[in-house]
C-alpha positions as a printed NumPy array, in Angstrom:
array([[ 98.914,  98.615,  91.357],
       [ 99.707,  95.724,  93.634],
       [103.19 ,  95.309,  92.199],
       [103.666,  99.038,  92.657],
       [102.943,  98.665,  96.5  ],
       [105.173,  95.56 ,  96.746],
       [108.181,  97.659,  95.727],
       [107.875,  99.333,  99.082],
       [107.863,  96.136, 101.091],
       [105.753,  93.182, 102.069],
       [102.045,  93.527, 101.316],
       [ 99.144,  91.805, 102.872],
       [ 95.936,  92.15 , 100.876],
       [ 92.52 ,  90.783, 100.02 ],
       [ 90.542,  91.429,  96.826],
       [ 87.608,  93.936,  96.429],
       [ 84.566,  94.003,  94.292],
       [ 86.131,  96.262,  91.689],
       [ 89.322,  94.162,  91.156],
       [ 89.939,  92.458,  87.888],
       [ 89.679,  88.642,  87.536],
       [ 93.522,  88.192,  87.749],
       [ 93.708,  90.03 ,  90.946],
       [ 90.711,  88.404,  92.467],
       [ 92.282,  84.998,  91.676],
       [ 95.627,  85.905,  93.239],
       [ 94.165,  87.476,  96.515],
       [ 91.942,  85.845,  99.198],
       [ 88.536,  87.046, 100.342],
       [ 89.845,  87.498, 103.823],
       [ 93.175,  86.915, 105.66 ],
       [ 95.08 ,  87.724, 108.89 ],
       [ 98.486,  89.07 , 109.364],
       [100.854,  89.431, 112.395],
       [102.619,  92.703, 112.302],
       [104.77 ,  94.079, 115.187],
       [102.89 ,  92.098, 117.899],
       [ 99.384,  92.733, 116.539],
       [ 97.147,  90.244, 114.869],
       [ 95.225,  92.01 , 112.153],
       [ 92.172,  90.591, 110.208],
       [ 91.554,  91.894, 106.662],
       [ 88.372,  91.629, 104.674],
       [ 86.999,  93.87 , 101.851],
       [ 83.278,  93.982, 102.706],
       [ 82.206,  94.182, 106.321],
       [ 78.557,  93.478, 105.371],
       [ 75.452,  95.411, 106.684],
       [ 76.085,  98.117, 109.182],
       [ 73.692,  96.353, 111.682],
       [ 75.678,  93.807, 113.495],
       [ 78.96 ,  94.524, 111.745],
       [ 81.232,  94.789, 114.837],
       [ 80.049,  91.485, 116.282],
       [ 80.178,  89.732, 112.876],
       [ 83.683,  90.975, 112.174],
       [ 84.876,  89.898, 115.712],
       [ 83.47 ,  86.414, 115.072],
       [ 85.035,  86.152, 111.628],
       [ 88.487,  87.04 , 113.097],
       [ 88.723,  85.534, 116.599],
       [ 91.934,  86.378, 118.479],
       [ 92.637,  89.557, 116.266],
       [ 93.561,  92.841, 117.931],
       [ 92.36 ,  94.837, 114.823],
       [ 89.951,  94.061, 112.058],
       [ 90.128,  96.181, 108.903],
       [ 87.451,  96.318, 106.284],
       [ 86.712,  98.412, 103.269],
       [ 84.04 ,  98.505, 100.616],
       [ 81.983, 101.493, 101.724],
       [ 84.937, 103.945, 101.714],
       [ 83.451, 105.451, 104.912],
       [ 86.05 , 105.772, 107.488],
       [ 85.684, 104.246, 110.967],
       [ 87.776, 103.723, 113.989],
       [ 85.803, 102.006, 116.748],
       [ 86.505,  99.827, 119.681],
       [ 84.29 ,  96.736, 119.981],
       [ 84.962,  94.903, 123.19 ],
       [ 88.765,  94.239, 122.999],
       [ 89.054,  94.662, 119.181],
       [ 89.704,  97.717, 116.986],
       [ 87.264,  97.834, 114.071],
       [ 88.665, 100.158, 111.315],
       [ 87.671, 101.133, 107.855],
       [ 90.404, 103.301, 106.594],
       [ 88.113, 105.016, 103.955],
       [ 90.252, 105.837, 100.957],
       [ 93.156, 108.267, 100.192],
       [ 92.038, 108.279,  96.438],
       [ 88.285, 107.453,  95.994],
       [ 86.358, 109.061,  98.766],
       [ 83.019, 108.38 ,  97.251],
       [ 80.369, 109.393,  99.905],
       [ 82.901, 109.971, 102.521],
       [ 83.383, 113.615, 103.603],
       [ 87.153, 113.523, 102.935],
       [ 89.906, 111.406, 101.7  ],
       [ 91.355, 109.285, 104.657],
       [ 93.601, 106.502, 105.693],
       [ 94.302, 104.708, 108.987],
       [ 97.653, 104.532, 110.751],
       [ 98.148, 102.178, 113.585],
       [100.686, 103.148, 116.281],
       [101.187, 101.986, 119.821],
       [ 98.243, 103.796, 121.185],
       [ 95.869, 102.326, 118.586],
       [ 94.55 , 103.18 , 115.217],
       [ 94.283, 106.808, 114.21 ],
       [ 92.128, 108.1  , 111.271],
       [ 94.102, 110.689, 109.195],
       [ 92.701, 113.056, 106.548],
       [ 94.851, 113.179, 103.384],
       [ 95.105, 115.536, 100.409],
       [ 94.175, 113.929,  97.287]])
């Protein structure tokens, strides 16, 4: 799946709890990327909901956006000067009400419902 995405262009990714051992070995737990003037922090598990925004801001100082996953529950929030986003999932919605993804444009992140 990662190789499929890489055919479209550069990919910055972290591993998740359901990834196989080979993928877990090839991807970090967390990372940052600079894209079009934005510094973006990535981590799979944002931890418990209580204190999440503060914890993620501390893990990724200087980031404009911090994206996390794991729960598949979509979120677009502003915490002080940082966007905290969980794109949900366009394929595995689990407990989320619909399939979603996040698109980041000049105005900030936007949660988009997608058809699965």
